[in-house]
C-alpha positions as CSV (number, residue, x, y, z in Angstrom):
1,M,-131.3,40.6,-76.4
2,A,-133.3,43.7,-77.3
3,A,-137.1,43.9,-76.6
4,R,-139.3,42.9,-79.5
5,F,-142.7,44.4,-78.3
6,M,-143.9,47.4,-76.6
7,T,-146.9,47.9,-74.4
8,L,-149.6,50.3,-75.3
9,A,-148.3,52.9,-72.7
10,D,-145.0,52.6,-74.5
11,V,-146.5,53.1,-77.9
12,A,-148.5,56.2,-76.5
13,E,-145.3,57.7,-75.0
14,T,-143.4,57.0,-78.2
15,L,-146.2,58.6,-80.6
16,Q,-146.8,61.3,-77.7
17,V,-150.7,60.4,-77.7
18,S,-152.8,59.3,-74.9
19,A,-153.0,55.6,-73.9
20,V,-156.6,55.8,-75.1
21,Q,-155.6,57.0,-78.5
22,A,-153.0,54.2,-78.6
23,Y,-155.6,51.8,-77.7
24,A,-158.1,53.3,-80.5
25,L,-155.4,52.9,-83.1
26,V,-155.1,49.0,-82.1
27,R,-158.8,48.4,-81.8
28,S,-159.6,50.0,-85.2
29,G,-156.8,47.7,-86.7
30,E,-154.8,50.9,-88.0
31,L,-151.8,49.7,-85.9
32,P,-151.6,46.0,-85.7
33,A,-151.0,44.4,-82.3
34,I,-151.4,41.1,-80.5
35,K,-153.0,40.2,-77.2
36,V,-151.0,38.3,-74.6
37,G,-151.3,36.8,-71.1
38,G,-154.2,35.9,-69.1
39,R,-155.6,39.5,-69.0
40,G,-155.1,39.8,-72.6
41,Q,-152.7,42.7,-72.5
42,W,-152.0,44.4,-75.9
43,R,-148.1,44.3,-77.4
44,V,-147.1,46.1,-80.6
45,E,-144.1,44.9,-82.2
46,I,-141.4,47.5,-82.4
47,S,-140.8,46.9,-86.3
48,V,-144.7,47.3,-86.8
49,L,-144.7,50.5,-85.0
50,E,-141.7,51.8,-87.1
51,D,-143.4,50.8,-90.3
52,Y,-146.6,52.6,-89.0
53,I,-144.7,55.7,-88.4
54,Q,-143.1,55.5,-91.9
55,G,-146.5,55.0,-93.5
56,K,-147.8,58.2,-91.5
57,Y,-144.8,60.1,-93.0
58,A,-145.7,59.0,-96.5
59,E,-149.3,59.9,-96.2
60,T,-148.3,63.4,-94.8
61,R,-145.9,63.9,-97.6
62,A,-148.7,63.0,-100.2
63,L,-151.2,65.3,-98.4
64,V,-148.7,68.3,-98.4
65,A,-148.0,67.6,-102.0
66,S,-151.6,67.5,-103.0
67,Q,-152.3,70.7,-100.9
68,S,-149.5,72.4,-102.6
69,E,-150.8,71.5,-106.0
70,L,-154.4,72.8,-105.1
71,E,-152.9,75.8,-103.8
72,G,-151.0,76.4,-107.1
73,A,-153.9,75.8,-109.2
74,Q,-156.1,78.2,-107.0
75,E,-153.5,80.8,-107.5
76,A,-153.2,80.4,-111.2
77,R,-156.9,80.7,-111.4
78,S,-157.1,83.9,-109.4
79,S,-154.3,85.5,-111.5
80,A,-156.2,84.6,-114.7
81,L,-159.2,86.3,-113.4
82,R,-157.3,89.4,-112.5
83,G,-155.3,89.5,-115.7
């Protein structure tokens, strides 16, 4: 049976960020997780991490698109001022 959950260390490795950054994502609520065990260790469901990553791709696409539109508008304005 495949693993269902990842530790924060595994999440950090997957995202190529520090363990502190992975913990901050969980504590802020940006990355949903659960606490398990007596010491309250955090676990992130693999499917939740995949959804988080896909969401970040969507955010990035939207950001790039809006920046391209802004650059196009600025270029059009500059051309109008020159010509």
